[in-house]
C-alpha positions in Angstrom: -1.0 1.2 111.7 -4.0 -0.8 110.6 -3.8 -3.1 107.6 -5.7 -4.1 105.2 -5.7 -6.5 101.9 -7.9 -9.2 100.3 -8.1 -12.7 100.1 -10.6 -13.4 96.9 -13.4 -16.2 97.9 -11.9 -19.4 95.6 -13.5 -22.1 93.8 -13.4 -25.9 94.6 -12.5 -28.2 91.7 -15.2 -30.7 90.3 -15.0 -33.4 88.1 -16.8 -34.4 85.2 -17.6 -31.9 82.4 -20.7 -29.7 82.0 -22.2 -30.6 78.6 -25.8 -28.9 78.6 -26.6 -25.8 77.6 -27.9 -23.8 80.7 -27.2 -21.0 82.7 -25.3 -21.6 85.7 -26.4 -21.0 88.9 -24.6 -19.2 91.9 -23.1 -22.1 93.9 -24.4 -22.0 97.5 -22.6 -22.5 100.8 -23.6 -23.3 104.4 -23.1 -21.0 106.7 -19.9 -21.1 109.1 -19.9 -21.6 112.9 -16.9 -18.9 113.3 -14.9 -16.2 112.1 -12.1 -18.5 111.7 -14.2 -20.5 109.1 -15.1 -17.7 106.9 -12.5 -18.1 104.5 -12.1 -21.4 102.6 -8.9 -22.8 102.0 -6.1 -21.3 100.0 -6.5 -21.5 96.4 -3.5 -23.9 95.2 -4.6 -24.4 91.8 -2.5 -26.8 89.2 -0.5 -24.5 87.3 -0.8 -25.6 83.3 1.7 -25.8 81.3 1.4 -23.9 77.4 3.6 -25.1 75.1 6.2 -22.5 74.7 7.0 -21.3 70.9 9.9 -19.5 72.0 12.4 -21.8 72.4 12.2 -23.2 69.0 12.0 -19.7 67.1 15.5 -19.0 69.9 17.1 -22.3 68.6 16.4 -21.0 64.9 18.1 -17.8 65.7 20.8 -19.3 66.8 21.4 -22.0 63.9 20.7 -18.9 61.7 24.0 -17.0 63.3 26.0 -20.1 63.4 25.8 -21.1 60.0 26.1 -17.3 58.6 29.0 -17.1 60.8 30.5 -20.3 59.3 29.6 -20.3 55.7 30.3 -16.0 55.5 33.4 -15.8 53.1 36.2 -13.3 55.2 38.7 -13.1 57.6 39.2 -15.0 60.5 36.3 -14.4 63.1 37.0 -15.5 67.2 34.6 -17.6 68.0 34.0 -15.8 71.0 32.3 -13.3 69.1 29.4 -15.2 69.2 28.0 -15.0 72.2 27.6 -11.1 72.6 26.2 -11.3 69.4 23.9 -14.1 70.3 22.8 -11.9 73.7 22.1 -8.7 71.6 20.4 -10.7 68.9 17.7 -12.4 71.4 17.3 -8.7 73.2 16.4 -6.8 70.0 13.8 -9.9 69.3 12.6 -9.9 72.6 11.9 -5.9 72.7 10.2 -6.4 69.1 8.1 -9.5 70.6 9.4 -11.7 68.1 9.5 -14.9 70.4 6.1 -14.0 71.3 3.0 -16.1 71.1 1.0 -15.2 68.3 -2.6 -16.6 67.0 -1.6 -15.3 63.6 2.0 -16.2 62.3 3.7 -15.1 59.2 7.3 -15.2 58.4 6.9 -12.5 55.5 6.0 -10.2 57.8 9.0 -10.9 60.6 10.9 -10.1 57.3 11.6 -6.8 57.9 12.6 -6.7 61.4 14.6 -9.7 61.2 16.7 -7.8 58.1 16.7 -4.8 60.1 18.2 -6.9 63.4 21.0 -8.6 61.3 22.1 -5.3 59.9 22.5 -4.0 63.7 23.9 -7.0 64.6 26.7 -7.7 61.8 27.4 -3.6 61.7 28.3 -4.2 65.5 29.7 -7.3 64.8 32.2 -5.7 61.9 32.7 -2.1 64.5 33.8 -4.5 67.8 36.5 -6.9 65.1 37.7 -4.2 63.5 38.5 -3.1 67.2 40.1 -6.1 67.7 42.5 -6.0 65.1 42.9 -5.5 61.5 43.4 -9.3 60.7 39.7 -9.4 61.2 38.2 -6.4 59.8 34.8 -7.1 57.8 34.9 -6.2 54.4 31.7 -4.4 52.8 30.9 -7.9 51.2 31.1 -10.1 53.6 29.3 -7.4 55.4 26.4 -7.5 53.1 26.7 -11.1 52.7 26.3 -12.0 56.3 22.7 -9.3 56.8 21.5 -11.1 53.4 22.2 -15.3 54.8 21.4 -14.2 58.5 17.8 -13.0 57.4 17.0 -15.8 54.5 18.0 -18.7 57.2 16.3 -17.1 59.9 13.1 -16.0 58.2 13.2 -19.9 56.7 13.2 -21.3 59.6 10.5 -19.4 61.5 8.4 -20.3 58.3 8.8 -24.1 59.3 8.2 -23.2 63.3 5.6 -21.2 62.6 3.8 -24.1 59.6 4.5 -26.6 62.5 3.0 -24.7 65.2 -0.1 -23.9 62.7 -0.4 -27.9 62.2 0.2 -28.8 66.2 -2.6 -26.0 67.3 -5.3 -27.6 64.5 -4.5 -31.1 65.7 -4.8 -30.1 69.8 -7.5 -27.6 70.0 -7.6 -25.7 74.0 -10.5 -25.1 75.8 -11.0 -21.6 75.9 -13.4 -19.0 77.8 -14.8 -16.1 75.7 -15.5 -12.9 78.1 -18.3 -11.5 76.9 -21.9 -12.2 75.9 -22.3 -9.8 73.0 -23.1 -10.3 69.3 -19.0 -9.7 69.0 -18.4 -13.3 71.3 -20.7 -15.2 69.1 -19.2 -14.1 66.1 -15.5 -14.7 67.5 -17.1 -18.0 68.6 -18.0 -19.2 65.1 -14.5 -18.7 63.9 -13.1 -20.7 66.8 -15.0 -23.4 65.9 -14.3 -23.2 62.2 -11.1 -22.5 62.1 -8.7 -24.9 64.2 -5.6 -23.9 63.2 -5.8 -20.8 66.1 -6.0 -24.2 68.3 -8.6 -22.6 70.5 -12.1 -24.4 71.3 -15.0 -22.4 72.7 -16.4 -24.4 75.5 -17.9 -21.3 77.3 -18.8 -17.8 77.7 -18.4 -15.6 80.5 -20.8 -12.7 80.9 -19.3 -9.0 81.8 -22.3 -7.3 81.4 -25.3 -7.2 84.5 -27.4 -9.2 82.5 -27.3 -11.1 80.3 -28.0 -10.1 75.9 -30.9 -12.0 73.7 -27.7 -13.3 71.8 -26.2 -14.8 75.3 -29.8 -16.9 75.1 -29.8 -18.4 71.8 -25.7 -19.4 72.2 -24.6 -22.8 71.8 -22.3 -22.7 74.9 -23.3 -22.4 78.3 -23.4 -18.7 80.1 -20.8 -18.7 83.0 -21.9 -15.7 85.7 -20.3 -16.6 89.2 -17.0 -16.5 89.8 -17.6 -20.1 91.3 -19.4 -21.1 87.8 -16.0 -19.7 86.1 -13.7 -21.1 88.3 -15.2 -24.5 88.1 -14.9 -24.9 84.4 -11.6 -24.1 84.5 -10.8 -26.8 85.7 -13.3 -29.2 84.5 -12.5 -28.4 80.9 -8.9 -27.8 81.3 -9.0 -23.9 80.1 -5.5 -23.1 78.3 -6.6 -19.5 77.1 -9.5 -16.9 77.9 -10.3 -14.1 75.3 -11.2 -10.7 76.7 -13.2 -9.1 73.9 -13.9 -5.7 74.0 -16.0 -3.3 72.1 -16.1 0.4 71.7 -16.5 1.8 75.2 -15.6 -1.2 76.9 -14.7 -1.6 80.7 -11.8 -2.7 81.4 -10.5 -6.1 82.5 -12.4 -7.5 85.2 -9.7 -7.6 87.9 -11.1 -10.8 89.7 -11.4 -12.5 86.7 -7.7 -11.7 85.5 -6.5 -12.3 89.1 -8.6 -16.1 88.7 -7.5 -17.2 85.4 -3.6 -16.8 86.2 -4.0 -18.5 89.3 -4.8 -21.1 86.8 -2.1 -20.4 84.3 -4.8 -19.7 81.8 -2.9 -17.3 78.6 -5.3 -14.1 78.5 -6.1 -12.7 74.9 -8.0 -9.2 74.8 -9.6 -8.9 71.3 -10.8 -5.1 70.1 -14.0 -6.2 68.5 -14.6 -2.7 67.2 -10.8 -1.2 66.4 -9.1 -3.4 62.9 -5.8 -4.7 63.5 -3.4 -1.4 62.7 0.4 -1.5 61.8 2.5 -1.6 64.9 5.3 1.5 65.4 8.3 0.4 64.2 9.9 -0.2 67.9 6.7 -2.0 68.9 5.5 -5.6 68.4 4.2 -6.6 65.4 0.6 -6.8 65.2 -1.5 -9.7 65.8 -5.1 -10.6 65.2 -7.6 -13.0 65.6 -9.5 -13.3 61.8 -9.5 -9.4 61.5 -10.0 -8.8 64.9 -7.1 -6.6 66.3 -5.4 -9.2 69.4 -2.8 -8.6 71.9 -1.9 -10.7 75.0 -2.6 -9.8 78.6 0.1 -10.4 80.8 -0.2 -9.1 84.8 2.5 -7.4 85.6 5.0 -9.6 87.2 3.9 -12.4 84.7 7.8 -12.7 83.6 10.3 -14.3 85.6 13.0 -11.6 85.0 10.3 -9.0 86.7 9.2 -11.2 89.6 13.3 -12.2 90.0 14.1 -8.2 90.0 11.6 -7.5 92.6 12.6 -10.3 94.9 16.3 -8.9 94.4 15.6 -5.7 95.4 13.5 -6.4 98.3 16.6 -8.7 99.6 19.3 -6.7 99.2 17.2 -3.7 100.4 15.7 -5.7 103.3 19.6 -6.8 104.8 20.6 -3.4 104.2 17.9 -2.0 106.7 17.9 -4.9 108.7 22.0 -4.1 109.5 21.1 -0.4 109.7 17.9 -0.8 111.7 19.7 -2.9 114.2 20.2 -0.8 116.9 17.1 0.7 116.9 14.9 -2.5 117.0 17.2 -3.4 119.9 16.3 -0.4 121.6 12.3 -0.7 120.3 12.8 -4.1 122.1 14.2 -3.2 125.6 11.4 -0.3 125.8 8.5 -2.6 125.2 10.2 -5.1 127.7 10.4 -2.3 130.4 7.1 -0.5 129.8 5.0 -3.5 128.7 6.2 -7.2 130.5 7.1 -10.2 128.4 6.2 -10.9 124.7 8.4 -8.2 122.6 7.3 -9.5 119.2 3.9 -9.6 118.7 2.3 -12.5 115.7 -0.7 -12.0 113.9 -2.5 -14.5 111.0 -2.4 -12.4 107.6 -3.3 -12.6 104.3 -0.6 -13.0 101.5 -0.7 -13.3 97.3 -3.0 -15.8 96.0 -5.0 -16.1 99.7 -2.2 -17.7 101.3 -2.4 -16.6 105.1 1.9 -15.9 106.9 2.6 -14.3 110.5 3.3 -11.2 110.5 5.6 -9.7 113.1 5.0 -6.5 114.8 6.6 -5.2 118.3 3.6 -5.1 120.6 1.6 -2.0 121.4 -1.4 -3.5 122.7 -1.8 -7.2 124.6 -5.6 -8.1 123.6 -7.7 -9.4 125.6 -8.3 -12.4 123.9 -7.4 -13.9 119.9 -10.7 -12.7 119.1 -10.6 -9.3 119.8 -7.0 -9.1 117.8 -8.4 -11.1 114.8 -11.8 -8.8 114.7 -10.9 -5.5 116.0 -10.4 -2.9 112.9 -8.1 -0.5 114.8 -6.9 -0.1 118.5 -4.6 3.3 117.8 -7.4 5.3 120.4 -6.9 2.5 123.0 -6.8 3.6 126.8 -4.7 0.1 127.4 -1.7 1.4 125.3 0.8 2.4 126.5 3.5 5.6 126.2 5.9 3.4 124.6 3.2 1.9 122.2 1.9 4.8 121.3 5.5 6.4 120.5 6.1 3.2 118.1 2.9 3.5 116.4 3.0 7.1 115.6 6.9 6.4 114.1 5.8 3.4 112.5 9.1 1.7 114.6 6.4 -1.4 115.7 6.8 -1.9 111.8 10.3 -2.9 111.3 10.2 -6.5 112.3 8.6 -6.9 108.8 12.1 -6.6 107.5 12.2 -10.4 108.2 8.6 -11.4 107.0 10.2 -10.0 103.5 13.3 -11.9 103.8 11.5 -15.2 105.0 9.6 -14.5 101.4 6.2 -13.7 103.2 6.4 -10.0 101.5 7.6 -7.6 99.4 9.2 -3.7 100.5 6.2 -2.2 98.3 2.6 -3.7 97.8 -0.9 -4.0 98.7 -0.8 -3.8 102.8 -1.9 -7.4 104.2 -4.8 -7.4 106.4 -6.8 -10.3 108.9 -8.4 -13.0 107.1 -11.4 -12.3 108.8 -11.0 -8.4 107.0 -10.3 -10.0 104.1 -13.6 -11.9 103.6 -15.7 -9.5 105.3 -14.3 -6.4 102.7 -13.8 -8.7 99.5 -17.8 -8.9 99.7 -18.7 -5.3 99.8 -16.1 -3.1 98.1 -15.4 -4.1 94.1 -12.3 -5.0 93.1 -11.2 -5.6 96.6 -10.4 -9.5 96.1 -8.0 -8.6 93.0 -5.3 -7.4 95.3 -3.6 -10.9 96.0 -2.7 -10.6 92.3 1.2 -9.9 93.9 2.5 -10.4 96.7 1.9 -7.8 99.7 4.0 -5.1 101.1 5.3 -3.1 104.2 4.6 -0.1 102.3 2.4 0.7 99.4 1.0 3.5 96.6 -2.3 3.7 99.2 0.3 4.6 102.6 2.1 7.0 100.7 -1.0 8.8 99.2 -1.9 8.9 102.5 -4.4 6.0 102.6 -3.6 4.8 106.5 -5.1 4.1 109.2 -9.1 4.3 109.6 -9.1 5.6 106.1 -11.7 4.4 103.1 -11.4 0.9 102.2 -12.4 1.3 98.3 -9.7 3.8 97.8 -7.0 1.9 99.4 -8.0 -1.0 97.1 -8.3 1.2 94.0 -4.6 2.7 94.6 -3.8 -0.7 94.6 -5.2 -2.4 91.8 -3.6 0.3 90.0 -0.5 -0.1 91.2 -0.7 -3.7 90.2 -1.6 -2.7 86.8 1.3 -0.5 86.1 4.1 -2.0 88.0 7.7 -1.3 87.2 10.7 -1.6 89.4 11.2 2.1 89.3 7.7 2.9 90.5 8.9 0.4 93.9 11.6 2.9 94.1 9.6 5.8 93.9 7.4 4.5 96.5 10.3 3.7 99.1 11.9 7.1 98.6 8.7 8.4 99.4 7.7 6.3 102.4 11.3 7.0 103.9 10.3 10.8 103.4 7.6 10.4 105.3 9.0 8.5 108.5 10.1 12.3 109.4 6.7 13.3 109.2 5.2 11.3 112.2 1.5 10.5 112.2 -1.1 8.3 113.6 -2.7 4.6 112.8 
């Protein structure tokens, strides 16, 4: 199967801070002497640490639960009951977004959610205690006292945490890039400079349109247009926040910019300049705003450790099972290749993985290339006359891909993700097709959304990139399962690649 994926051009780290107000020009690089040097070294940026508000808020919730259980009168309650109560408490708060970093915090706005969660928590506790034994039954008076005490203690504790956060943010503002060059961006920039309590210090405007506006020309901040300049500014000024300002009919966030900021550990926000902050639905996260502009955090789909661990866990479990089930088939394939084409059963080729890092991909050899240059630069060998009948059979049924299960176990790849491509084509396609370089925001895979929709072999690269980016933007574990099921069904419909 012909495979393709992208690798973003990387940005060098340059010391010093650019203070003059000017438009930064794209960097110019000298020509390379061979295709091996077309790509710079893989990007391994320094991860920036954000202050986490979840830890002190979690401590407040634990303290509120323990104090409530200690001071509320009533029958003796087993200490072990606090553990499931705390787990339920954290789950409810996480679902409502009460542990998220917010720009405009208010304990009073969180009070209805705290009251509702305390009511659910202690009603569940009363039901559980009643099931344990009649001596542990929690009366109505004790239940009302517990709900009231936990709500008030939690609200007071959160108020202290929020006040300290605002004080700390005002004293230690963080460098911020504003992604837009319109009037709204200028207004937000002025707000952030005047109100240091948001903890953001604008250091540059990132142009999102094809041309800068007149307001951008008059801006007191440098205007950044090229990805190289944006990456350099992120490193030089230690950027911690990026605000994507969206006006009416705005285009979606640039996937390449999202990838760049994610790689450098920048916390991203979407500011709806044309939409006022609206109250959230009862089950949704609490609304947030930046001086009246609706704002929400922008996270890559796999930003949370639980999401990464769940995807990795699924990969390991299924890859182990698949290797055990396919071991006889792989042994027969290896024997057939050895008898038909001679020594060298496994074919190794350099591919580009997540974040632009290269790895060695394993396949059953179906064709022996003339030299290393042909292996790295030839697009497709599906109709090559040098391919034996065994090689053609393996490729038609995708059996040559089975050794990639070992790549999955090693962590080079995932079962589902954008297909990896050779560095030569990564460099070529990333300069030709919009959005192609953003495909490396997550691990590459054996199969993907593009492949199950028929985009295999010599098909449109632009369509593949669009499907891959859509998969990344809408990722879920269930979507991975669906793609794997569709891939398994396609094995019974052999096709060339």
